[in-house]
N, C-alpha and C positions, 0 to 999 in steps of 0.2 A: 601434628595438628589433627584434631578429630573433626571429621567432616560428616555432617548429618545429611544423608542422601534420602531421607524420608520424602515420599511423594504425597502431597496433599492437594486434593481437588476441592475447589470452592464452587458451589453451585448457586447461581443467582446472577443478578445484573452486575455490571462491572463496578459501579460506584459502591454498592452495598458490600460486595465481596472485598474490595480494596480496603474498606473501612475496618475490616476485621484483621487486617495485616498490621503487625507492629511497625512503627516508624523506623526508618534507617536500617532495614534488615535485608533488602533485596539488592543483589549485585547487578543483575541484568533483567530487563523487561523487554519482551518483544510481542508485538500484536499487529493485527490487521483489522481495523474497524470496518464495519459494513460500508461499502462505497456508496456515496450519496445517490439515492434514487435507483440503485442497481440491485439491492438485495432486500428481501422481506423474510423475517424469521418469526413474526408474530409475537414479539416480545415488547409490548408497549409498557411504559413506566411513566411516572410523574417526575419530571426533572426539577432541579433546584430553582429554576426560573418560573416554575408553575406550568410549563407546557406539558401536556400529556400526549405521548405518542412513542413511536419507535425510532431509535437512532437511525438517521439516514433518510427520513421522510419528512423533514422540516420544510417549511414553506420557502426558505431561501438558503443557499449554501453557507452564508454567514451564520445563520442559526445553527446549522449542523456543526460548524467549526466551534461555535460557542459551547455547544454541548460536549464536544470532544475535550475542550479545555476543562470542563468539570471533572472528566475522567482523569485526565493527565495531571491535574493539580493533586489528585490523590496519589497518582503514580510518583510524583515528585516527593511526596511525604514518605513513601515506603522505600524508595531507592536510597542506597548509601551515597555519601558524597563522592566516592570514587566509582560509582556505578554508571551505567549507561542505559539508554532506551532506544529500541529499534521500532520504527512504525512504517508499515507497508500501506501505501495509499495510492489509488488511481483516480483519474479524472472522469468526468461525466459530461456528455453532450446534452445541451439544451435542445429539446425537440418537441414540436407541437403535437407530434404523433405519439410521444412517450416511448417508453421502452418496448411497447408492444409493436410499434411500427418501426420501419427502417428507411430513412430518407435515401432516395436514389438507389434503393436496392430492388432488384427484380422480384416482384410479388411478395414484398414484406418478409415475414419469417420463413416463407417457403424458399426465398432466396438463400437464406442461411442453410436450409436443408440441402439445397442443390450444391452448395460449395463444400459440403462435408460436415457441417455442424449439426448433425441429426439430433443429438440429445438436446442441444441448446435450442434448436428450432422448435422442438416439441414442447420444451418448457416455456418458450415464448408464447406459443399458442394458448397456453393455460394461464398466462399472467392476467391477474384481475385489473380492474380499472385504476387502482391507486398508483400504478406505474405511469399513468398518463399525466403526471404533474408537469407543468410548464412554468418556468420563471420568466415573467413578462419583462423584467428589467434587463435581461440578458438576451442577446440576439438568437434567433432561431438557427439551429445547427452549430452554434458556437460551443467550444469547450468552456466550462464554467471556471476553470482554474482552481478547483477545490484543493489540490495538494499545495499550491502556492499560497492560498489563503491560510491554510493550516500552518505552513512553515512560518509565515509572518506572525500569526497569532501566538505561536509558541515562543518566538524569539524577540518580538517587538512590542513593548507595552503600549505604544501608541495605537498600533493596529488592533491589539487586544481590546483597548477601550473603544475603538471605532466600531467594532462589531457588537458592542454592548456587554462585554464580559467584565466582571469585577476584577480588581487588582489581584494579581497572582504571580507565581514564579516566572522567571525569565530563563528559558532553556537556552543552551548553546547548541546550535546545529553544527556538528563536526563534519558531516558529509552527507551529500545527497547521492545515492547510488541508483543507477538505472538497472532495473531487473528486466532483462530482455527475454521475452518468451520465444522470440524467433529472430533470426538475423538473415539478411540477404546480401550476398556479394554482388555489388553493382556491375562488376566486370563480367562475371560468369553467369549472373542471374540465378545462381544456385542458392536455395533457401534451406536453412536448418532450424530446427526447433518445432514447437507445437502450439503456437499462439492460436487463439480462437479465430477461425476464419470469419471474414466479414465481406459481404457482397457489395458494400458501398463503393461507388465508382468515382466519387469526386474528391477523395482525400486518401492519404495512406492509411492502411489498417492500424488499429491499436495493437501493438505487439510488445508493449513494455508498461511497467508500473514503477512507481518511485519507492525507494526504501530510505528513510531518513534515520540518521544516527544522531541522537541527542545526548548531551551530558549536562550535569548540574554545575560542574566546575571546569575551568580550563584544563586542570590536571586530573586524570582519572585512570582507571586500569583498563588497558587495551593491549592485547598481545597480537600485534600485527604480524609477527613472524609465523603465526599459525596459518595465515593465508598467503604467505609469500610463495612465489613459484620459482622453479629452476631458472637460473639466469640464461637468457638466450645468447648472451655474448659475455665471456669472461675469461680472464687469463688463468684462473685456478678452477680445477674441477670441483663440482659441488657448490659453487657460488649460488647464492639465492638473490633474487631481485624483488624489490618492492612491487607487489602486484597492484598497488593502489587500491581500488575498490573492485577488484576482479574476483569473480567466483564462477566457475564453470563446471558443470557436473561430469563432463567426459574427460576432464584432465587436460583439455586443450586450451591454450591461451587465446582469448578473444581480444582482438585489438582493432584499432582504426588505422592509424598510420605511424604510431610511435612504438618504440621498443618496449616501453613500459605502459601497458594499458591502464587506464584510470577511469573509474566511475562507471564501469559496465560489468554487471554479473549476468551470466546466462544460466538460468536454472529452469529446466523444463518442467512444465506442469505434469501432474500425474493423475491417471484415472483412479477413481475411488468407487467402491461398492456402496458407500454410504450416501445419504440423501443431502448432506451438506454440499452446497454448490460452489463454495469458494475455499476449499481446503488447500493448505500449503502442501507441497511435496514433502515426503519424509526425509529426503536427503537434498 
């Protein structure tokens, strides 16, 4: 079999770029959309519903999810029937102070500086007013449930209609993986990882994001053995165990209480010399 390993880079917004890709030609798609109200790249566009603006800065999270559906409807077209889609998405807190302020944090962004997030604290000080958006229908300091809204919109036609989206494909969500940026052993209180420090004192810190695995059909190509780990207990040497949804960068099995960990990947973030503030680690 001849494999074409040509690398092609498409420059432009996601919808326009996807429309240049032939149908049913992509085996795997993976992406991390800008998290709602947490990123600003200065890339406004006119969306199919007529709204002009940048993805992630809509008036309501349902509007954000509806715009994501415009993108992933095109992804559905280009992905093969045996292909799959990975989407990394995190949640957002509703806050009257906006991203520039930090509820219950000592001295706002200076509090982040004090606990070690120097670069992030400095970037917060420079954030303009458009991050001070507040959704009045959602409680102050509440998580908005953006990943859950997205999950439902991708898999449930009724919820898709509820948020005002046109009829479209119904994805199958095969797994929701927890991407753990840090872990804490509650017995030893030893922490591992490098999640962004938070000075907020009235809730646990945000140290994970969601990674959704979608498919178009119940049967698709997925090589689970590629992520299986050495069996922790077996009668034969070299046995492999189903790692479930585990992926850990140091080769150590991360688990809660069961022999076969499921649904948790720990992949440390990585410092970057580039200005992109939300890059994936290289490995």
